[in-house]
PDB file of N, CA, C and O in Angstrom:
ATOM      1  N   MET A   1      76.385 103.528 133.902  1.00  0.00           N
ATOM      2  CA  MET A   1      77.136 103.137 132.693  1.00  0.00           C
ATOM      3  C   MET A   1      78.452 104.114 132.634  1.00  0.00           C
ATOM      4  O   MET A   1      78.466 105.339 132.513  1.00  0.00           O
ATOM      5  N   SER A   2      79.454 103.288 132.743  1.00  0.00           N
ATOM      6  CA  SER A   2      80.776 104.279 132.640  1.00  0.00           C
ATOM      7  C   SER A   2      81.237 104.691 131.317  1.00  0.00           C
ATOM      8  O   SER A   2      81.152 103.963 130.329  1.00  0.00           O
ATOM      9  N   TYR A   3      81.691 105.787 131.313  1.00  0.00           N
ATOM     10  CA  TYR A   3      82.384 106.423 130.123  1.00  0.00           C
ATOM     11  C   TYR A   3      83.685 106.090 129.984  1.00  0.00           C
ATOM     12  O   TYR A   3      84.474 106.109 130.928  1.00  0.00           O
ATOM     13  N   ARG A   4      84.018 105.734 128.693  1.00  0.00           N
ATOM     14  CA  ARG A   4      85.513 105.478 128.499  1.00  0.00           C
ATOM     15  C   ARG A   4      85.965 106.573 127.376  1.00  0.00           C
ATOM     16  O   ARG A   4      85.312 106.620 126.334  1.00  0.00           O
ATOM     17  N   SER A   5      86.944 107.354 127.547  1.00  0.00           N
ATOM     18  CA  SER A   5      87.310 108.350 126.604  1.00  0.00           C
ATOM     19  C   SER A   5      88.049 107.523 125.543  1.00  0.00           C
ATOM     20  O   SER A   5      88.130 108.077 124.447  1.00  0.00           O
ATOM     21  N   ASP A   6      88.681 106.139 125.666  1.00  0.00           N
ATOM     22  CA  ASP A   6      89.300 105.449 124.687  1.00  0.00           C
ATOM     23  C   ASP A   6      88.363 104.643 123.662  1.00  0.00           C
ATOM     24  O   ASP A   6      88.908 103.974 122.784  1.00  0.00           O
ATOM     25  N   VAL A   7      87.256 104.685 123.737  1.00  0.00           N
ATOM     26  CA  VAL A   7      86.244 103.806 122.991  1.00  0.00           C
ATOM     27  C   VAL A   7      85.479 104.926 122.285  1.00  0.00           C
ATOM     28  O   VAL A   7      85.285 106.108 122.567  1.00  0.00           O
ATOM     29  N   THR A   8      85.091 104.090 121.205  1.00  0.00           N
ATOM     30  CA  THR A   8      84.301 104.699 120.539  1.00  0.00           C
ATOM     31  C   THR A   8      83.203 104.086 119.608  1.00  0.00           C
ATOM     32  O   THR A   8      83.253 102.856 119.627  1.00  0.00           O
ATOM     33  N   THR A   9      82.406 104.502 118.947  1.00  0.00           N
ATOM     34  CA  THR A   9      81.258 103.655 118.479  1.00  0.00           C
ATOM     35  C   THR A   9      81.281 103.996 116.987  1.00  0.00           C
ATOM     36  O   THR A   9      81.306 105.183 116.660  1.00  0.00           O
ATOM     37  N   ILE A  10      81.273 102.979 116.014  1.00  0.00           N
ATOM     38  CA  ILE A  10      81.193 103.189 114.862  1.00  0.00           C
ATOM     39  C   ILE A  10      80.045 102.342 114.166  1.00  0.00           C
ATOM     40  O   ILE A  10      79.576 101.317 114.664  1.00  0.00           O
ATOM     41  N   GLN A  11      79.624 102.925 112.880  1.00  0.00           N
ATOM     42  CA  GLN A  11      78.470 102.354 112.292  1.00  0.00           C
ATOM     43  C   GLN A  11      78.895 101.477 110.992  1.00  0.00           C
ATOM     44  O   GLN A  11      79.597 101.895 110.071  1.00  0.00           O
ATOM     45  N   ILE A  12      78.393 100.322 111.087  1.00  0.00           N
ATOM     46  CA  ILE A  12      78.706  99.379 109.923  1.00  0.00           C
ATOM     47  C   ILE A  12      77.438  98.764 109.508  1.00  0.00           C
ATOM     48  O   ILE A  12      76.497  98.805 110.301  1.00  0.00           O
ATOM     49  N   LYS A  13      77.315  98.279 108.525  1.00  0.00           N
ATOM     50  CA  LYS A  13      76.290  97.717 107.881  1.00  0.00           C
ATOM     51  C   LYS A  13      76.083  96.388 108.157  1.00  0.00           C
ATOM     52  O   LYS A  13      77.000  95.600 107.927  1.00  0.00           O
ATOM     53  N   LYS A  14      74.993  95.980 108.632  1.00  0.00           N
ATOM     54  CA  LYS A  14      74.653  94.544 109.076  1.00  0.00           C
ATOM     55  C   LYS A  14      75.573  93.462 108.315  1.00  0.00           C
ATOM     56  O   LYS A  14      76.399  92.810 108.954  1.00  0.00           O
ATOM     57  N   PRO A  15      75.397  93.288 106.879  1.00  0.00           N
ATOM     58  CA  PRO A  15      76.102  92.310 106.406  1.00  0.00           C
ATOM     59  C   PRO A  15      77.752  92.300 106.637  1.00  0.00           C
ATOM     60  O   PRO A  15      78.364  91.240 106.769  1.00  0.00           O
ATOM     61  N   VAL A  16      78.368  93.538 106.669  1.00  0.00           N
ATOM     62  CA  VAL A  16      79.721  93.700 107.374  1.00  0.00           C
ATOM     63  C   VAL A  16      79.740  93.184 108.768  1.00  0.00           C
ATOM     64  O   VAL A  16      80.763  92.625 109.164  1.00  0.00           O
ATOM     65  N   LEU A  17      78.768  93.309 109.508  1.00  0.00           N
ATOM     66  CA  LEU A  17      78.626  92.892 110.944  1.00  0.00           C
ATOM     67  C   LEU A  17      78.749  91.162 110.909  1.00  0.00           C
ATOM     68  O   LEU A  17      79.384  90.465 111.700  1.00  0.00           O
ATOM     69  N   GLU A  18      78.048  90.776 109.901  1.00  0.00           N
ATOM     70  CA  GLU A  18      78.010  89.232 109.804  1.00  0.00           C
ATOM     71  C   GLU A  18      79.084  88.666 109.357  1.00  0.00           C
ATOM     72  O   GLU A  18      79.342  87.552 109.813  1.00  0.00           O
ATOM     73  N   GLU A  19      79.923  89.212 108.440  1.00  0.00           N
ATOM     74  CA  GLU A  19      81.329  88.767 108.175  1.00  0.00           C
ATOM     75  C   GLU A  19      82.130  88.941 109.118  1.00  0.00           C
ATOM     76  O   GLU A  19      82.934  88.037 109.342  1.00  0.00           O
ATOM     77  N   LEU A  20      82.146  90.075 109.893  1.00  0.00           N
ATOM     78  CA  LEU A  20      83.126  90.071 111.227  1.00  0.00           C
ATOM     79  C   LEU A  20      82.895  88.836 112.208  1.00  0.00           C
ATOM     80  O   LEU A  20      83.810  88.224 112.760  1.00  0.00           O
ATOM     81  N   LYS A  21      81.511  88.556 112.345  1.00  0.00           N
ATOM     82  CA  LYS A  21      81.205  87.369 113.274  1.00  0.00           C
ATOM     83  C   LYS A  21      81.988  86.323 112.653  1.00  0.00           C
ATOM     84  O   LYS A  21      82.773  85.639 113.310  1.00  0.00           O
ATOM     85  N   LYS A  22      81.798  86.172 111.382  1.00  0.00           N
ATOM     86  CA  LYS A  22      82.269  84.669 110.808  1.00  0.00           C
ATOM     87  C   LYS A  22      83.928  84.650 110.768  1.00  0.00           C
ATOM     88  O   LYS A  22      84.588  83.611 110.775  1.00  0.00           O
ATOM     89  N   ALA A  23      84.517  86.077 110.722  1.00  0.00           N
ATOM     90  CA  ALA A  23      85.724  86.162 110.839  1.00  0.00           C
ATOM     91  C   ALA A  23      86.592  85.848 112.121  1.00  0.00           C
ATOM     92  O   ALA A  23      87.800  85.620 112.067  1.00  0.00           O
ATOM     93  N   LYS A  24      85.835  85.860 113.292  1.00  0.00           N
ATOM     94  CA  LYS A  24      86.633  85.772 114.512  1.00  0.00           C
ATOM     95  C   LYS A  24      87.213  84.563 114.633  1.00  0.00           C
ATOM     96  O   LYS A  24      86.816  83.563 114.035  1.00  0.00           O
ATOM     97  N   SER A  25      88.324  84.600 115.530  1.00  0.00           N
ATOM     98  CA  SER A  25      89.116  83.377 115.637  1.00  0.00           C
ATOM     99  C   SER A  25      88.609  82.406 116.663  1.00  0.00           C
ATOM    100  O   SER A  25      88.837  81.196 116.648  1.00  0.00           O
ATOM    101  N   TYR A  26      87.862  83.090 117.606  1.00  0.00           N
ATOM    102  CA  TYR A  26      87.146  82.471 118.871  1.00  0.00           C
ATOM    103  C   TYR A  26      85.905  83.115 119.210  1.00  0.00           C
ATOM    104  O   TYR A  26      85.890  84.298 118.869  1.00  0.00           O
ATOM    105  N   PRO A  27      84.786  82.676 119.815  1.00  0.00           N
ATOM    106  CA  PRO A  27      83.587  83.252 119.753  1.00  0.00           C
ATOM    107  C   PRO A  27      83.534  84.552 120.740  1.00  0.00           C
ATOM    108  O   PRO A  27      82.657  85.403 120.593  1.00  0.00           O
ATOM    109  N   ARG A  28      84.520  84.645 121.744  1.00  0.00           N
ATOM    110  CA  ARG A  28      84.629  85.726 122.667  1.00  0.00           C
ATOM    111  C   ARG A  28      85.733  86.759 122.166  1.00  0.00           C
ATOM    112  O   ARG A  28      86.029  87.632 122.982  1.00  0.00           O
ATOM    113  N   GLN A  29      86.288  86.775 121.113  1.00  0.00           N
ATOM    114  CA  GLN A  29      87.239  87.666 120.520  1.00  0.00           C
ATOM    115  C   GLN A  29      86.428  88.982 120.177  1.00  0.00           C
ATOM    116  O   GLN A  29      85.401  88.957 119.499  1.00  0.00           O
ATOM    117  N   THR A  30      86.880  89.924 120.611  1.00  0.00           N
ATOM    118  CA  THR A  30      86.123  91.356 120.483  1.00  0.00           C
ATOM    119  C   THR A  30      86.310  91.879 119.128  1.00  0.00           C
ATOM    120  O   THR A  30      87.299  91.582 118.457  1.00  0.00           O
ATOM    121  N   TYR A  31      85.552  92.509 118.793  1.00  0.00           N
ATOM    122  CA  TYR A  31      85.386  93.174 117.346  1.00  0.00           C
ATOM    123  C   TYR A  31      86.847  94.112 117.244  1.00  0.00           C
ATOM    124  O   TYR A  31      87.615  94.104 116.282  1.00  0.00           O
ATOM    125  N   SER A  32      86.991  94.849 118.406  1.00  0.00           N
ATOM    126  CA  SER A  32      88.341  95.670 118.505  1.00  0.00           C
ATOM    127  C   SER A  32      89.452  94.830 118.004  1.00  0.00           C
ATOM    128  O   SER A  32      90.127  95.166 117.031  1.00  0.00           O
ATOM    129  N   ASP A  33      89.661  93.620 118.738  1.00  0.00           N
ATOM    130  CA  ASP A  33      90.801  92.848 118.486  1.00  0.00           C
ATOM    131  C   ASP A  33      90.811  92.250 117.150  1.00  0.00           C
ATOM    132  O   ASP A  33      91.859  92.069 116.531  1.00  0.00           O
ATOM    133  N   LEU A  34      89.614  91.932 116.685  1.00  0.00           N
ATOM    134  CA  LEU A  34      89.454  91.474 115.360  1.00  0.00           C
ATOM    135  C   LEU A  34      89.856  92.361 114.294  1.00  0.00           C
ATOM    136  O   LEU A  34      90.601  92.046 113.366  1.00  0.00           O
ATOM    137  N   ILE A  35      89.235  93.670 114.510  1.00  0.00           N
ATOM    138  CA  ILE A  35      89.753  94.779 113.367  1.00  0.00           C
ATOM    139  C   ILE A  35      91.153  94.938 113.369  1.00  0.00           C
ATOM    140  O   ILE A  35      91.839  94.949 112.347  1.00  0.00           O
ATOM    141  N   LEU A  36      91.653  95.083 114.725  1.00  0.00           N
ATOM    142  CA  LEU A  36      93.336  95.108 114.674  1.00  0.00           C
ATOM    143  C   LEU A  36      93.980  94.106 114.032  1.00  0.00           C
ATOM    144  O   LEU A  36      94.910  94.387 113.276  1.00  0.00           O
ATOM    145  N   GLU A  37      93.596  92.830 114.227  1.00  0.00           N
ATOM    146  CA  GLU A  37      94.327  91.680 113.330  1.00  0.00           C
ATOM    147  C   GLU A  37      94.011  91.978 111.859  1.00  0.00           C
ATOM    148  O   GLU A  37      94.931  91.904 111.045  1.00  0.00           O
ATOM    149  N   LEU A  38      92.746  92.319 111.451  1.00  0.00           N
ATOM    150  CA  LEU A  38      92.738  92.552 110.219  1.00  0.00           C
ATOM    151  C   LEU A  38      93.447  93.668 109.625  1.00  0.00           C
ATOM    152  O   LEU A  38      93.880  93.595 108.475  1.00  0.00           O
ATOM    153  N   VAL A  39      93.586  94.684 110.341  1.00  0.00           N
ATOM    154  CA  VAL A  39      94.580  96.006 109.840  1.00  0.00           C
ATOM    155  C   VAL A  39      96.018  95.410 109.730  1.00  0.00           C
ATOM    156  O   VAL A  39      96.731  95.694 108.768  1.00  0.00           O
ATOM    157  N   ARG A  40      96.478  94.495 110.832  1.00  0.00           N
ATOM    158  CA  ARG A  40      97.875  94.175 110.794  1.00  0.00           C
ATOM    159  C   ARG A  40      97.998  93.377 109.356  1.00  0.00           C
ATOM    160  O   ARG A  40      98.766  93.675 108.441  1.00  0.00           O
ATOM    161  N   VAL A  41      97.107  92.354 109.381  1.00  0.00           N
ATOM    162  CA  VAL A  41      97.240  91.471 107.895  1.00  0.00           C
ATOM    163  C   VAL A  41      97.423  92.416 106.763  1.00  0.00           C
ATOM    164  O   VAL A  41      98.372  92.397 105.979  1.00  0.00           O
ATOM    165  N   TYR A  42      96.279  93.363 106.753  1.00  0.00           N
ATOM    166  CA  TYR A  42      96.312  94.355 105.665  1.00  0.00           C
ATOM    167  C   TYR A  42      97.531  94.966 105.263  1.00  0.00           C
ATOM    168  O   TYR A  42      97.953  95.014 104.107  1.00  0.00           O
ATOM    169  N   LYS A  43      98.107  95.459 106.341  1.00  0.00           N
ATOM    170  CA  LYS A  43      99.371  96.120 106.308  1.00  0.00           C
ATOM    171  C   LYS A  43     100.538  95.411 106.050  1.00  0.00           C
ATOM    172  O   LYS A  43     101.560  95.962 105.642  1.00  0.00           O
ATOM    173  N   SER A  44     100.439  94.175 106.274  1.00  0.00           N
ATOM    174  CA  SER A  44     101.580  93.183 106.139  1.00  0.00           C
ATOM    175  C   SER A  44     101.597  92.922 104.572  1.00  0.00           C
ATOM    176  O   SER A  44     102.661  92.931 103.953  1.00  0.00           O
ATOM    177  N   CYS A  45     100.261  92.667 103.900  1.00  0.00           N
ATOM    178  CA  CYS A  45     100.063  92.173 102.533  1.00  0.00           C
ATOM    179  C   CYS A  45     100.596  93.448 101.766  1.00  0.00           C
ATOM    180  O   CYS A  45     101.399  93.339 100.839  1.00  0.00           O
ATOM    181  N   LYS A  46     100.091  94.697 102.216  1.00  0.00           N
ATOM    182  CA  LYS A  46     100.249  96.071 101.479  1.00  0.00           C
ATOM    183  C   LYS A  46     101.907  96.099 101.241  1.00  0.00           C
ATOM    184  O   LYS A  46     102.462  96.146 100.143  1.00  0.00           O
ATOM    185  N   MET A  47     102.507  96.061 102.463  1.00  0.00           N
ATOM    186  CA  MET A  47     103.987  96.035 102.510  1.00  0.00           C
ATOM    187  C   MET A  47     104.702  94.889 101.571  1.00  0.00           C
ATOM    188  O   MET A  47     105.790  95.138 101.051  1.00  0.00           O
ATOM    189  N   LYS A  48     104.122  93.769 101.396  1.00  0.00           N
ATOM    190  CA  LYS A  48     104.942  92.633 100.810  1.00  0.00           C
ATOM    191  C   LYS A  48     104.427  92.885  99.343  1.00  0.00           C
ATOM    192  O   LYS A  48     105.168  92.436  98.468  1.00  0.00           O
ATOM    193  N   ASN A  49     103.330  93.500  98.943  1.00  0.00           N
ATOM    194  CA  ASN A  49     103.018  93.878  97.422  1.00  0.00           C
ATOM    195  C   ASN A  49     103.680  94.944  97.185  1.00  0.00           C
ATOM    196  O   ASN A  49     104.102  94.961  96.029  1.00  0.00           O
ATOM    197  N   GLN A  50     104.025  96.097  97.970  1.00  0.00           N
ATOM    198  CA  GLN A  50     105.057  97.171  97.440  1.00  0.00           C
ATOM    199  C   GLN A  50     106.276  96.522  97.205  1.00  0.00           C
ATOM    200  O   GLN A  50     106.856  96.849  96.169  1.00  0.00           O
ATOM    201  N   TYR A  51     106.823  95.648  97.949  1.00  0.00           N
ATOM    202  CA  TYR A  51     108.092  95.020  97.885  1.00  0.00           C
ATOM    203  C   TYR A  51     108.127  94.046  96.687  1.00  0.00           C
ATOM    204  O   TYR A  51     109.223  93.902  96.144  1.00  0.00           O
ATOM    205  N   ASP A  52     107.276  93.492  96.297  1.00  0.00           N
ATOM    206  CA  ASP A  52     107.013  92.760  95.130  1.00  0.00           C
ATOM    207  C   ASP A  52     106.969  93.494  93.616  1.00  0.00           C
ATOM    208  O   ASP A  52     107.493  93.081  92.582  1.00  0.00           O
ATOM    209  N   GLU A  53     106.230  94.628  93.805  1.00  0.00           N
ATOM    210  CA  GLU A  53     106.257  95.507  92.801  1.00  0.00           C
ATOM    211  C   GLU A  53     107.620  96.258  92.655  1.00  0.00           C
ATOM    212  O   GLU A  53     107.930  96.451  91.479  1.00  0.00           O
ATOM    213  N   PHE A  54     108.410  96.677  93.490  1.00  0.00           N
ATOM    214  CA  PHE A  54     109.619  97.150  93.489  1.00  0.00           C
ATOM    215  C   PHE A  54     110.732  96.148  92.867  1.00  0.00           C
ATOM    216  O   PHE A  54     111.478  96.533  91.966  1.00  0.00           O
ATOM    217  N   LEU A  55     110.787  95.020  93.331  1.00  0.00           N
ATOM    218  CA  LEU A  55     111.336  93.893  92.720  1.00  0.00           C
ATOM    219  C   LEU A  55     111.072  93.870  91.099  1.00  0.00           C
ATOM    220  O   LEU A  55     111.959  94.037  90.262  1.00  0.00           O
ATOM    221  N   HIS A  56     109.726  93.638  90.823  1.00  0.00           N
ATOM    222  CA  HIS A  56     109.376  93.540  89.427  1.00  0.00           C
ATOM    223  C   HIS A  56     109.821  94.620  88.566  1.00  0.00           C
ATOM    224  O   HIS A  56     110.355  94.369  87.486  1.00  0.00           O
ATOM    225  N   LYS A  57     109.576  96.175  89.101  1.00  0.00           N
ATOM    226  CA  LYS A  57     110.332  97.099  88.248  1.00  0.00           C
ATOM    227  C   LYS A  57     111.937  97.002  88.142  1.00  0.00           C
ATOM    228  O   LYS A  57     112.474  97.273  87.068  1.00  0.00           O
ATOM    229  N   ILE A  58     112.639  96.647  89.170  1.00  0.00           N
ATOM    230  CA  ILE A  58     113.853  96.306  88.868  1.00  0.00           C
ATOM    231  C   ILE A  58     114.339  95.340  87.893  1.00  0.00           C
ATOM    232  O   ILE A  58     115.254  95.519  87.089  1.00  0.00           O
ATOM    233  N   GLN A  59     113.659  94.343  88.043  1.00  0.00           N
ATOM    234  CA  GLN A  59     113.870  93.132  87.273  1.00  0.00           C
ATOM    235  C   GLN A  59     113.521  93.379  85.855  1.00  0.00           C
ATOM    236  O   GLN A  59     114.215  92.946  84.936  1.00  0.00           O
ATOM    237  N   GLN A  60     112.381  94.118  85.668  1.00  0.00           N
ATOM    238  CA  GLN A  60     112.217  94.512  84.063  1.00  0.00           C
ATOM    239  C   GLN A  60     113.286  95.418  83.389  1.00  0.00           C
ATOM    240  O   GLN A  60     113.599  95.410  82.199  1.00  0.00           O
ATOM    241  N   GLU A  61     113.799  96.224  84.410  1.00  0.00           N
ATOM    242  CA  GLU A  61     114.785  97.276  83.651  1.00  0.00           C
ATOM    243  C   GLU A  61     116.187  96.205  83.434  1.00  0.00           C
ATOM    244  O   GLU A  61     116.856  96.328  82.408  1.00  0.00           O
ATOM    245  N   LYS A  62     116.469  95.411  84.234  1.00  0.00           N
ATOM    246  CA  LYS A  62     117.500  94.516  83.885  1.00  0.00           C
ATOM    247  C   LYS A  62     117.435  93.506  82.772  1.00  0.00           C
ATOM    248  O   LYS A  62     118.393  93.267  82.036  1.00  0.00           O
ATOM    249  N   MET A  63     116.228  92.911  82.680  1.00  0.00           N
ATOM    250  CA  MET A  63     115.754  92.097  81.836  1.00  0.00           C
ATOM    251  C   MET A  63     115.623  92.824  80.362  1.00  0.00           C
ATOM    252  O   MET A  63     115.759  92.116  79.364  1.00  0.00           O
ATOM    253  N   LYS A  64     115.388  94.079  80.235  1.00  0.00           N
ATOM    254  CA  LYS A  64     115.544  94.996  79.143  1.00  0.00           C
ATOM    255  C   LYS A  64     116.811  95.187  78.624  1.00  0.00           C
ATOM    256  O   LYS A  64     117.187  95.157  77.452  1.00  0.00           O
ATOM    257  N   GLU A  65     117.457  95.398  79.710  1.00  0.00           N
ATOM    258  CA  GLU A  65     119.265  95.634  79.511  1.00  0.00           C
ATOM    259  C   GLU A  65     119.745  94.290  78.850  1.00  0.00           C
ATOM    260  O   GLU A  65     120.350  94.350  77.780  1.00  0.00           O
ATOM    261  N   LEU A  66     119.485  93.021  79.478  1.00  0.00           N
ATOM    262  CA  LEU A  66     120.010  91.757  79.083  1.00  0.00           C
ATOM    263  C   LEU A  66     119.421  91.280  77.508  1.00  0.00           C
ATOM    264  O   LEU A  66     120.093  90.648  76.694  1.00  0.00           O
ATOM    265  N   TRP A  67     118.374  91.625  77.355  1.00  0.00           N
ATOM    266  CA  TRP A  67     117.731  91.020  76.234  1.00  0.00           C
ATOM    267  C   TRP A  67     117.704  92.150  74.853  1.00  0.00           C
ATOM    268  O   TRP A  67     117.685  91.769  73.683  1.00  0.00           O
ATOM    269  N   ASP A  68     117.708  93.473  75.252  1.00  0.00           N
ATOM    270  CA  ASP A  68     117.769  94.389  74.251  1.00  0.00           C
ATOM    271  C   ASP A  68     119.136  94.933  73.822  1.00  0.00           C
ATOM    272  O   ASP A  68     119.540  96.069  74.072  1.00  0.00           O
ATOM    273  N   ASN A  69     119.832  93.939  73.114  1.00  0.00           N
ATOM    274  CA  ASN A  69     121.276  94.266  72.815  1.00  0.00           C
ATOM    275  C   ASN A  69     121.524  93.847  71.360  1.00  0.00           C
ATOM    276  O   ASN A  69     120.752  93.099  70.762  1.00  0.00           O
ATOM    277  N   LYS A  70     122.674  94.380  70.799  1.00  0.00           N
ATOM    278  CA  LYS A  70     123.208  93.908  69.537  1.00  0.00           C
ATOM    279  C   LYS A  70     123.359  92.573  69.414  1.00  0.00           C
ATOM    280  O   LYS A  70     122.853  91.951  68.480  1.00  0.00           O
ATOM    281  N   GLU A  71     124.115  91.985  70.409  1.00  0.00           N
ATOM    282  CA  GLU A  71     124.663  90.687  70.297  1.00  0.00           C
ATOM    283  C   GLU A  71     123.287  89.663  70.128  1.00  0.00           C
ATOM    284  O   GLU A  71     123.370  88.740  69.318  1.00  0.00           O
ATOM    285  N   ASP A  72     122.166  89.833  70.827  1.00  0.00           N
ATOM    286  CA  ASP A  72     121.035  88.963  70.592  1.00  0.00           C
ATOM    287  C   ASP A  72     120.444  89.162  69.200  1.00  0.00           C
ATOM    288  O   ASP A  72     119.977  88.239  68.531  1.00  0.00           O
ATOM    289  N   GLU A  73     120.502  90.500  68.797  1.00  0.00           N
ATOM    290  CA  GLU A  73     120.057  90.679  67.568  1.00  0.00           C
ATOM    291  C   GLU A  73     120.643  90.051  66.406  1.00  0.00           C
ATOM    292  O   GLU A  73     119.982  89.577  65.482  1.00  0.00           O
ATOM    293  N   ALA A  74     121.969  90.063  66.483  1.00  0.00           N
ATOM    294  CA  ALA A  74     122.660  89.259  65.598  1.00  0.00           C
ATOM    295  C   ALA A  74     122.583  87.836  65.599  1.00  0.00           C
ATOM    296  O   ALA A  74     123.100  87.279  64.630  1.00  0.00           O
ATOM    297  N   TRP A  75     122.029  87.094  66.511  1.00  0.00           N
ATOM    298  CA  TRP A  75     121.972  85.694  66.756  1.00  0.00           C
ATOM    299  C   TRP A  75     120.547  85.465  65.968  1.00  0.00           C
ATOM    300  O   TRP A  75     120.404  84.476  65.250  1.00  0.00           O
ATOM    301  N   GLU A  76     119.554  86.385  66.133  1.00  0.00           N
ATOM    302  CA  GLU A  76     118.204  86.191  65.269  1.00  0.00           C
ATOM    303  C   GLU A  76     118.304  86.136  63.691  1.00  0.00           C
ATOM    304  O   GLU A  76     117.504  85.643  62.896  1.00  0.00           O
ATOM    305  N   ASN A  77     119.448  86.745  63.468  1.00  0.00           N
ATOM    306  CA  ASN A  77     119.633  86.804  61.715  1.00  0.00           C
ATOM    307  C   ASN A  77     120.763  85.804  61.407  1.00  0.00           C
ATOM    308  O   ASN A  77     121.242  85.751  60.275  1.00  0.00           O
ATOM    309  N   ALA A  78     121.224  84.951  62.481  1.00  0.00           N
ATOM    310  CA  ALA A  78     122.288  83.971  62.000  1.00  0.00           C
ATOM    311  C   ALA A  78     121.524  82.815  61.092  1.00  0.00           C
ATOM    312  O   ALA A  78     122.172  81.901  60.585  1.00  0.00           O
TER     313      ALA A  78
END
């Protein structure tokens, strides 16, 4: 048995292992490659979500500026 210093063992519950097996893109895909792919997708989604939240916050401020003004209030009472 050869020892590789760049490899580690992790413990996961059997139901998680079954889900990982189902998530493989192809039968011989390693769990390491699969987990790396999952991490990339997660990071991408997280970044997109942060960007969407940023845009939403900016839009909220602009919409408040556009809609909360005296001119609009005057039209409501016309």
